[in-house]
C-alpha positions in Angstrom: 16.9 106.8 -79.5 15.3 110.1 -78.9 14.1 110.8 -75.3 11.5 113.4 -74.6 10.7 115.0 -71.2 7.1 116.2 -70.6 6.4 118.0 -67.3 3.4 119.6 -65.7 -0.3 119.6 -66.4 -2.0 117.4 -69.0 -2.2 120.4 -71.4 1.4 121.4 -70.9 2.7 117.8 -71.4 0.7 117.6 -74.6 1.9 120.9 -75.9 5.5 120.1 -75.1 5.5 117.2 -77.6 5.4 119.9 -80.3 8.7 121.3 -79.1 10.6 119.0 -81.5 12.6 119.9 -84.6 10.6 121.1 -87.6 11.1 117.9 -89.6 9.7 115.9 -86.7 6.7 118.2 -86.5 6.1 117.9 -90.2 6.4 114.1 -90.1 4.0 113.9 -87.1 1.4 115.9 -88.9 1.8 113.5 -91.9 1.5 110.5 -89.6 -1.7 111.8 -88.1 -3.2 112.5 -91.6 -2.2 108.9 -92.6 -4.0 107.4 -89.7 -7.1 109.2 -90.7 -6.8 108.2 -94.3 -6.6 104.6 -93.2 -9.9 105.1 -91.3 -11.3 106.3 -94.7 -15.1 106.7 -95.0 -15.6 105.6 -91.3 -14.0 109.0 -90.3 -15.8 111.1 -92.9 -19.2 109.6 -92.6 -22.1 110.9 -90.4 -21.9 107.7 -88.3 -18.2 108.2 -87.8 -18.6 111.8 -86.7 -21.4 110.9 -84.3 -19.2 108.1 -82.9 -16.3 110.6 -82.3 -18.6 113.2 -80.8 -19.9 110.6 -78.3 -16.4 109.6 -77.4 -15.3 113.2 -77.0 -18.3 114.1 -74.8 -17.7 111.0 -72.6 -14.0 111.8 -72.1 -14.7 115.5 -71.4 -17.3 114.6 -68.7 -15.4 111.8 -67.0 -11.8 112.1 -68.0 -11.1 115.8 -68.7 -7.3 115.2 -68.4 -7.5 113.2 -71.6 -9.1 116.0 -73.5 -6.7 118.6 -72.0 -3.7 116.5 -73.1 -5.3 116.1 -76.6 -5.7 119.9 -76.8 -2.1 120.4 -75.8 -0.8 118.0 -78.5 -3.0 119.7 -81.1 -1.7 123.1 -80.2 1.9 121.8 -80.2 1.5 120.6 -83.7 -0.8 123.3 -85.0 -3.7 121.0 -85.5 -7.4 120.9 -84.5 -7.9 119.0 -81.2 -10.7 117.1 -82.9 -8.3 115.9 -85.6 -5.8 114.6 -83.1 -8.6 112.9 -81.1 -9.9 111.3 -84.3 -6.5 110.0 -85.2 -6.1 108.2 -81.8 -9.5 106.6 -82.4 -8.6 105.6 -86.0 -8.2 101.9 -85.3 -11.6 101.6 -83.7 -13.2 103.4 -86.6 -11.5 101.0 -89.0 -12.9 98.1 -87.1 -16.4 99.5 -87.0 -16.2 100.0 -90.8 -15.2 96.3 -91.2 -11.5 96.8 -92.0 -8.5 95.6 -89.9 -5.8 97.9 -88.4 -2.2 97.1 -89.2 -1.1 97.1 -85.6 -0.1 93.8 -83.9 2.2 93.3 -80.9 3.2 90.6 -78.5 3.2 91.3 -74.7 4.4 89.1 -71.8 4.4 89.6 -68.1 6.2 87.0 -65.8 7.1 86.9 -62.1 9.5 84.2 -60.7 11.8 83.9 -57.7 14.5 85.5 -59.9 12.8 88.5 -61.5 9.6 90.3 -62.4 9.6 91.5 -66.0 7.1 92.8 -68.5 8.0 92.9 -72.2 6.4 94.0 -75.5 7.3 93.8 -79.1 5.7 96.8 -80.8 4.3 95.8 -84.2 3.0 98.7 -86.2 3.5 100.2 -89.7 7.2 100.9 -90.3 6.5 104.6 -90.9 5.9 104.9 -87.2 9.5 104.2 -86.3 10.9 107.8 -86.9 8.3 109.1 -84.5 8.9 106.6 -81.7 10.0 108.1 -78.4 10.8 107.2 -74.8 8.8 109.8 -72.8 9.7 110.9 -69.3 6.5 112.2 -67.7 6.0 114.0 -64.5 3.0 115.8 -62.9 2.8 117.1 -59.3 -0.8 115.9 -59.2 0.2 112.2 -59.7 0.2 109.9 -56.7 2.6 107.3 -58.0 5.5 109.4 -59.1 7.0 109.9 -62.6 6.4 107.6 -65.6 8.6 106.2 -68.3 6.4 105.6 -71.4 6.9 104.4 -75.0 4.7 105.9 -77.7 4.9 108.1 -80.7 4.9 111.9 -81.2 1.3 113.0 -81.8 -0.3 110.4 -79.5 -0.8 109.7 -75.8 2.7 109.2 -74.4 2.0 105.8 -72.9 0.0 104.4 -75.8 2.4 101.4 -76.2 3.7 100.7 -72.7 5.0 102.3 -69.6 6.1 102.0 -65.9 5.7 104.3 -63.0 8.2 105.0 -60.2 6.1 102.8 -57.8 6.9 99.7 -59.9 3.6 99.2 -61.8 4.1 98.5 -65.5 1.8 97.8 -68.4 1.7 97.2 -72.2 -1.1 96.9 -74.7 -1.9 94.8 -77.8 -4.3 95.6 -80.6 -7.4 93.3 -81.0 -10.0 94.0 -83.6 -13.4 93.5 -81.9 -17.1 93.8 -82.5 -17.6 95.0 -78.9 -17.3 98.8 -79.2 -19.3 101.5 -77.5 -19.1 104.9 -75.8 -16.2 104.8 -73.3 -12.6 105.6 -72.6 -9.9 104.9 -75.3 -7.3 102.3 -74.3 -4.4 104.8 -74.8 -6.0 107.3 -72.4 -6.7 104.5 -69.9 -3.0 103.4 -69.9 -1.7 106.8 -68.8 -4.5 107.1 -66.2 -3.6 103.7 -64.7 0.1 104.6 -64.5 -0.6 107.9 -62.9 -2.8 106.4 -60.1 -2.0 102.7 -59.5 0.8 101.1 -57.6 -0.2 97.5 -58.0 -1.9 95.2 -60.5 -4.9 94.8 -58.1 -5.4 98.6 -58.0 -5.2 98.6 -61.8 -7.8 95.8 -62.1 -10.2 97.7 -59.7 -9.9 100.9 -61.8 -10.4 99.1 -65.0 -13.5 97.4 -63.6 -15.0 100.8 -62.6 -14.3 102.4 -66.0 -16.6 102.4 -69.1 -14.4 101.4 -72.1 -14.5 102.1 -75.8 -13.5 98.4 -76.3 -10.7 96.8 -78.2 -7.3 95.5 -77.3 -5.7 94.0 -74.2 -3.6 95.2 -71.4 -0.8 93.1 -69.8 0.3 94.3 -66.3 2.9 93.6 -63.7 4.0 95.0 -60.3 6.9 94.9 -57.9 5.1 92.4 -55.7 5.1 89.7 -58.3 1.5 90.0 -59.5 0.7 89.8 -63.2 -2.5 90.1 -65.2 -4.0 90.3 -68.6 -7.2 92.2 -69.3 -9.2 91.9 -72.5 -11.1 95.2 -73.1 -14.6 95.1 -74.4 -17.3 97.7 -74.1 -20.0 95.4 -72.7 -17.7 93.1 -70.7 -14.1 92.4 -69.7 -12.0 89.3 -69.7 -9.4 89.0 -66.9 -6.6 86.7 -66.0 -4.7 87.5 -62.8 -1.8 85.4 -61.4 0.9 85.7 -58.7 4.5 84.4 -59.3 3.4 83.1 -62.8 3.1 84.5 -66.3 0.5 85.8 -68.8 0.8 86.7 -72.4 -1.4 88.2 -75.2 -1.1 88.8 -78.9 -3.9 90.1 -81.1 -7.0 88.1 -80.3 -9.2 87.6 -77.3 -8.9 84.2 -75.5 -11.2 84.5 -72.5 -14.7 83.0 -72.5 -16.2 86.5 -71.9 -14.8 88.0 -75.1 -13.7 85.1 -77.4 -16.9 85.5 -79.5 -16.1 89.3 -80.0 -13.0 88.7 -82.1 -13.6 90.5 -85.4 -10.8 88.7 -87.2 -11.5 85.1 -87.8 -9.2 82.2 -86.9 -8.8 81.4 -90.6 -7.6 84.8 -91.7 -3.9 85.5 -92.2 -3.8 87.8 -89.2 -5.9 85.5 -87.1 -3.7 82.6 -87.7 -0.5 84.6 -87.1 -1.8 85.9 -83.8 -2.7 82.5 -82.6 0.6 81.0 -83.7 2.6 83.6 -81.9 0.7 83.1 -78.7 1.2 79.3 -79.0 4.9 79.8 -79.5 5.2 82.0 -76.4 3.2 79.5 -74.4 5.6 76.8 -75.5 8.9 78.6 -75.2 8.4 80.9 -72.2 8.4 78.2 -69.5 11.8 77.0 -70.7 13.4 80.3 -69.8 11.7 80.9 -66.4 14.4 79.1 -64.5 17.0 81.8 -63.9 14.6 84.3 -65.5 16.3 87.5 -66.7 16.0 90.2 -69.4 18.6 88.5 -71.6 16.5 85.3 -72.1 13.3 87.3 -72.6 14.9 89.5 -75.2 16.2 86.5 -77.0 12.7 85.0 -77.2 11.2 88.2 -78.5 14.0 88.7 -81.1 13.3 85.3 -82.6 12.4 84.8 -86.3 10.7 81.5 -86.0 12.1 78.7 -88.1 10.2 76.6 -87.4 7.1 78.5 -86.2 6.0 82.2 -86.6 8.4 85.1 -86.1 8.0 87.1 -82.9 10.3 89.8 -84.4 8.4 90.5 -87.6 9.6 92.2 -90.8 8.1 92.8 -94.2 4.9 90.7 -93.6 1.9 91.1 -95.9 0.0 92.6 -92.9 2.1 95.8 -93.2 3.1 95.4 -89.5 6.7 95.4 -88.5 8.4 95.1 -85.1 9.9 98.5 -84.5 11.0 98.1 -80.9 11.2 95.9 -77.8 10.5 97.2 -74.3 11.4 95.3 -71.2 10.3 96.7 -67.9 11.6 95.7 -64.5 9.1 96.7 -61.8 11.3 95.7 -58.9 14.4 97.7 -60.0 12.3 100.3 -61.7 13.9 100.5 -65.2 13.2 100.1 -68.9 15.4 98.3 -71.4 14.5 99.6 -74.9 15.5 98.8 -78.5 14.7 101.6 -80.9 14.3 99.2 -83.8 13.8 95.5 -84.4 15.0 93.5 -81.3 16.9 91.1 -83.6 19.4 93.9 -84.5 18.9 97.1 -82.4 20.8 97.4 -79.2 19.0 97.7 -75.9 19.4 100.9 -73.9 18.6 101.2 -70.2 16.4 104.1 -68.9 16.1 104.7 -65.1 14.0 107.2 -63.2 17.2 109.3 -62.6 18.8 111.3 -65.3 21.3 108.6 -66.4 20.9 106.4 -69.4 23.2 103.5 -70.2 23.3 101.9 -73.7 24.8 98.9 -75.3 23.7 95.8 -73.5 21.2 93.9 -71.5 21.5 94.2 -67.7 
């Protein structure tokens, strides 16, 4: 597992991503090019360019830190900032053009008398694995302390999941939607929330006050035992907030507000798989909540079905594979992380100090 420390202003943190070995820089550039190739004509078309220009102008006006970090990443990898920005919007462009991104993921947040935990299986194309990193982020301007984030080189460093030193944690899942518009990209939103929010309720308030690009969900938890799932549309949001309970999301919207905005049908292969995984989580999670701990949650997310769908996914026709498991403890402020499929890769512990312990679930 490769750990990367990013310190300072948004631009500086972005540029520091490029201070990696030459082979990693080359691979990152190829990964960014690949994301844009998958976006295909949607990226090269006049409509696609107008879409990206509108997103850029919106972020520059209302979220300048996102543009500064994008410029830093671009300079670190010797790319144009517009190219990096487009690659982070590739999934939305694919959806707008009518195709489906390969990303998947399963995310769970649960709070009981025994523990508060947030977990995510990261399901993405397997070529992403060599670029996966645990990022340690700090900025003197942040009000909630340092951040531990999981993402990939060449992208926003909390684009998969993260936790801040105040005990607020979140993770996302991809959802193909018809509800897109000019607004903030989910990846940028995640880092913004982690830099400014200490609780789920603060996160929900900020999300409600933000104009969103649309697409995907966020699952959140805090040290006080609040959990929530938010479905992100451009025109509306779907919210589920609970205390001392649990929430989960896979790759479709379930709230009445956004259910009709799912771009992928229930009958498609991806649509069926997403619903089957969510049904499995809903059936199995209550069984492990008595004496709830990271070990039981890790075992659930390492499962290969039989019967039922696999939560740890390998070699499926969708092209999406589970390349990691992240489990965050908001009360004790740590991350357990497997750099590889949770069925086989060991979990390493990351704290907000400098120490890192490997080789088991704690």
